[in-house]
N, C-alpha and C positions, 0 to 999 in steps of 0.2 A: 216197568205202569205197576207188579206186584207190590215195593214197599207202598207207591200211593192207596192202592183200593188196600191197602191196609188197614191205613189211618182212618178211613171208612169208619169203623167196626169192630170193635174182638174179632167175627168173624163174620169172614167174604165169601161168600163161592160165584164164583163165573162158570159161563162154558165156552169151548170157543165158535170162530166166526167161521162164515165159508172160506175168510184172507185170512187165515189164521195159519200160524208150520203145522203138514203134520203131526209132527210132535206132541203135542197138545193130543189129539185126539188116542194117542198109546195113551193103555191102562196104569203103566207107570212113571205117568208126564205129574205123579202127584210133587206138588210142591212142600216145601220141611213143615210139621207142622206151625203154628202162627202163620204162619206170611195164606192167601188167600186157595179158597180150595177150585179145586179145576172138579165141576161136577159131573160132568161128560160121561155118560155110562156108570154112575152109579146115582147107589137110592141108598142113602144115609137120614137115620134119626139125630135129627138136633134137641130135641130135647123131648120130656116127655109130652107125646099124642102130636107130636110137629115131626112131619120131615121134610126132607130136600129128593128130588129127583131133578135131572142134569140131560138131556139134549142137546146137545155142539152139530154142527152145519148145516146142510141144506139142500137139502132137494132137487128138480131143478126149474127152474120158475112160471107160473103157468099162473094164464090167465083166465078167462073163461064167453065169448062171443055172446051173441043179442039173442041164438040162442042158447043160451046154458049150455053152447060143447066144449068142453076141454080141449083147452091149446096153450103151445107154446111161446111165450114172451115169445119170443127166437119172427114165429109164425103172429104174432100182431101188429095191424097197420100203425096201429098211433103214434106208434114211435120210434128213431131211429134207431135197431139192434146192436147192438157193436161186439157183439159174445164175448165183456167181458163177465157179466152174472151168470155164469154157473152151476151146476150142481158141484158140491165140493165139503166133503174129502171125495165120498160113498153115492156114486149113481143111486133111482134111488129102490132098486134090486135089491142092494147089497148092501143101504140102509134098513131096509125090512129084516133082513135078513141078521144084522149084527145087533138090533131091533128086541130083536124074540126074549134073550136072557135079560137086558132091563127090565122090557114090560112083565114077563114072570117075577122079578125081583120086585115092585110095580106094587103086583096086586094082592102082595102078601101083605101090604102094610098093614095092621090094626082096621075095619070097616070101622070105626068111626076116631080113626087118625087122623089126622088133615096133610096133607100130601102139596110142597107149592109145587108143583114142576117149571121145571129152567129153560125152556131151549133156546136159540137163536131163528129155531123158525118158529112155522103156524104150523096147528098139526095136522094134520095126518088129511087131501084132497083142503085146502082150507084156499084151495086160491095162496099168492105170492100183488097183491091188484088193492090197493087203497082205494082204486076203483068204483061209487057206489051206485054209477050211467044204468042202466038197461045189458047198453054193448059199450062195449072199454073202449071202441076202437075212435065212439061219439065224443066222448064225453072230451075230447080239450085237453087241454093243456095238462100236460100232471105235478 
C-alpha cells in the first residue's frame, strides 16, 4: 500500500484508521524518506506557512436522539448493532490524554500559517452519523 500511495505525489501523508494495526500508532512507525508519511500524532511544517497535523483512530461512535441527547451507536434502534464498530486504539479518556501534547504542538504553529488537519474521525463531539433527521431512529435506511 505504501508504494501505491507514493506514486500519487512526491509527498503523501496518511493517518491510520480504526481498523489498522496498533503499530501504526507508535511514534517509531514512520516510514523511510521518500515513502508516505504517517501523520498520526505529528505536526510538521510542509512548506512556508503550511503545516500538516494528524491524528488517527476513532473513539466510540455516537449519534443524538430526537432531544439532542448523545447516545452510543449500540443504543440506537435505527439499525442492528454488531459490535464491529468500536473505539480503537484508545477509549475516549485515553485519546484525550494522549492528544494533549499534540494539541500543544498545533497551538504553537504561527498565527498566520495554515494547518491541514488530517484525521480519521471528526472533531470531538461531532458525532459519527450522516443522518440529518431530527431523530436518527426515524430517518429510515442509512
